[in-house]
BASE-749242 format. One line per field, with one value per residue (C-alpha): residue number from 1; residue in one letter; x negated, y, z. Coordinates in steps of 0.1 Angstrom, whole numbers, plus 2048, in hexadecimal, padded with zeros to 3 digits. Layout:
k: (NUM, ...)
r: (A, ...)
px: (X, ...)
py: (Y, ...)
pz: (Z, ...)
END
This chain:
k: (1, 2, 3, 4, 5, 6, 7, 8, 9, 10, 11, 12, 13, 14, 15, 16, 17, 18, 19, 20, 21, 22, 23, 24, 25, 26, 27, 28, 29, 30, 31, 32, 33, 34, 35, 36, 37, 38, 39, 40, 41, 42, 43, 44, 45, 46, 47, 48, 49, 50, 51, 52, 53, 54, 55, 56, 57, 58, 59, 60, 61, 62, 63, 64, 65, 66, 67, 68, 69, 70, 71, 72, 73, 74, 75, 76, 77, 78, 79, 80, 81, 82, 83, 84, 85, 86, 87, 88, 89, 90, 91, 92, 93, 94, 95, 96, 97, 98, 99, 100, 101, 102, 103, 104, 105, 106, 107, 108, 109, 110, 111, 112, 113, 114, 115, 116, 117, 118, 119, 120, 121, 122, 123, 124, 125, 126, 127, 128, 129, 130, 131, 132, 133, 134, 135, 136, 137, 138, 139, 140, 141, 142)
r: (X, X, X, X, X, X, X, X, X, X, X, X, X, X, X, X, X, X, X, X, X, X, X, X, X, X, X, X, X, X, X, X, X, X, X, X, X, X, X, X, X, X, X, X, X, X, X, X, X, X, X, X, X, X, X, X, X, X, X, X, X, X, X, X, X, X, X, X, X, X, X, X, X, X, X, X, X, X, X, X, X, X, X, X, X, X, X, X, X, X, X, X, X, X, X, X, X, X, X, X, X, X, X, X, X, X, X, X, X, X, X, X, X, X, X, X, X, X, X, X, X, X, X, X, X, X, X, X, X, X, X, X, X, X, X, X, X, X, X, X, X, X)
px: (562, 55B, 53C, 553, 563, 53E, 52E, 54D, 545, 521, 527, 542, 52A, 50F, 522, 52C, 507, 4FF, 50C, 4F2, 4CB, 4CE, 4DF, 4CB, 4AA, 4BF, 4C5, 49C, 493, 4AC, 49C, 478, 480, 4A2, 4C3, 4C0, 4A1, 4AC, 4CC, 4B7, 49C, 4B9, 4D6, 4BE, 4B9, 4D7, 4E2, 4C8, 4D8, 4F9, 4F0, 4DF, 500, 511, 4F8, 4F9, 516, 507, 4F9, 4DB, 4CA, 4CC, 4A7, 4B7, 4CF, 4B2, 49F, 4C0, 4C1, 49C, 49C, 4B9, 4AB, 48B, 4A7, 4B7, 491, 490, 4B3, 4AC, 48C, 4A1, 4BB, 4A0, 491, 4B8, 4B9, 494, 4A0, 4C4, 4AD, 496, 4B4, 4C0, 4DF, 4FD, 520, 51D, 511, 52A, 528, 502, 50B, 522, 50B, 4F0, 505, 516, 4F5, 4E1, 501, 500, 4DB, 4E1, 4FE, 4E8, 4CD, 4DE, 4F3, 4D2, 4C0, 4DF, 4D7, 4B2, 4B8, 4D4, 4B5, 498, 491, 49D, 4A0, 4BD, 4BE, 4B1, 491, 485, 464, 46B, 45B, 43F, 438, 419)
py: (8F2, 8D8, 8C2, 8A5, 8B9, 8BE, 8A0, 893, 8AC, 8A4, 87E, 886, 89D, 889, 872, 881, 892, 872, 87F, 898, 892, 871, 863, 873, 864, 844, 844, 84C, 82C, 811, 808, 807, 7F7, 7E8, 7F0, 7E7, 7F6, 81B, 81D, 813, 82A, 846, 83B, 833, 858, 861, 844, 84E, 872, 85F, 84F, 86B, 87E, 862, 86B, 890, 894, 875, 883, 898, 882, 864, 85C, 844, 85F, 874, 85D, 85B, 87C, 881, 863, 871, 892, 883, 879, 895, 8A2, 888, 890, 8B3, 8A9, 893, 8B2, 8C8, 8B1, 8AB, 8D5, 8D3, 8BA, 8CB, 8E8, 8D7, 8D3, 8AD, 8AF, 893, 88B, 88C, 8AF, 8BB, 8A2, 8A3, 8C7, 8BF, 8A9, 8BE, 8DD, 8C3, 8B6, 8D7, 8E2, 8C2, 8C2, 8E3, 8DD, 8BD, 8D3, 8E7, 8D5, 8BD, 8DD, 8E5, 8C2, 8C7, 8E8, 8D8, 8BB, 8D4, 8E1, 907, 924, 917, 91F, 901, 901, 91A, 917, 922, 942, 93E, 955, 96B)
pz: (86F, 888, 885, 87E, 860, 855, 856, 847, 82A, 828, 827, 805, 7F5, 7FB, 7E4, 7CA, 7C9, 7BA, 799, 795, 797, 7A9, 786, 76C, 781, 77F, 75D, 750, 768, 760, 73C, 74C, 76E, 76A, 778, 79B, 7A2, 793, 7A8, 7C7, 7BD, 7B2, 7CE, 7F1, 7F9, 7F7, 80E, 827, 82A, 82C, 847, 85B, 855, 86D, 888, 885, 89D, 8B6, 8DB, 8DB, 8F5, 8DB, 8CA, 8AF, 8A4, 8A4, 88B, 878, 86D, 868, 84F, 842, 83D, 82A, 811, 811, 804, 7EC, 7DE, 7D7, 7C4, 7B0, 7AD, 7A2, 789, 77E, 779, 769, 74C, 745, 742, 72B, 70E, 71E, 70B, 71B, 716, 740, 740, 752, 76B, 772, 778, 790, 7A3, 7AA, 7B3, 7CF, 7D8, 7DC, 7F4, 803, 809, 81C, 831, 83C, 843, 853, 86C, 875, 87C, 892, 8A0, 8A5, 8BA, 8D1, 8DB, 8D8, 8FD, 8FE, 914, 924, 94A, 952, 942, 952, 966, 98A, 993, 9AF, 9C8, 9C9)
END
């Protein structure tokens, strides 16, 4: 699968991951904080991950793209935390008419997080100095 297709899958799966743990978090918070604040808390990490996914195919030397990918990685970690919270709530005995939606959102969310981490690590390897032919120190005669 080429990199453009991978980022498309990450973007779509990121959106679908909102149906898992983030939706459970939003449902728990909307009574206390209001609908808008609960939505922002639940969806902002996913939005950060999707913005980072837009920059996964940028040039390796683009500083802003690397920062966007790192910000997306931070959002991805928050989203994974929400998915783990969703698993904890479901294992605690949650029964809901939207139970299958939660299951699907958690599974898709964890898979999209793994794909994002893989793509971001590939970008990190492309931008980090490695053992390329031009990275070696010249050998000085003794």
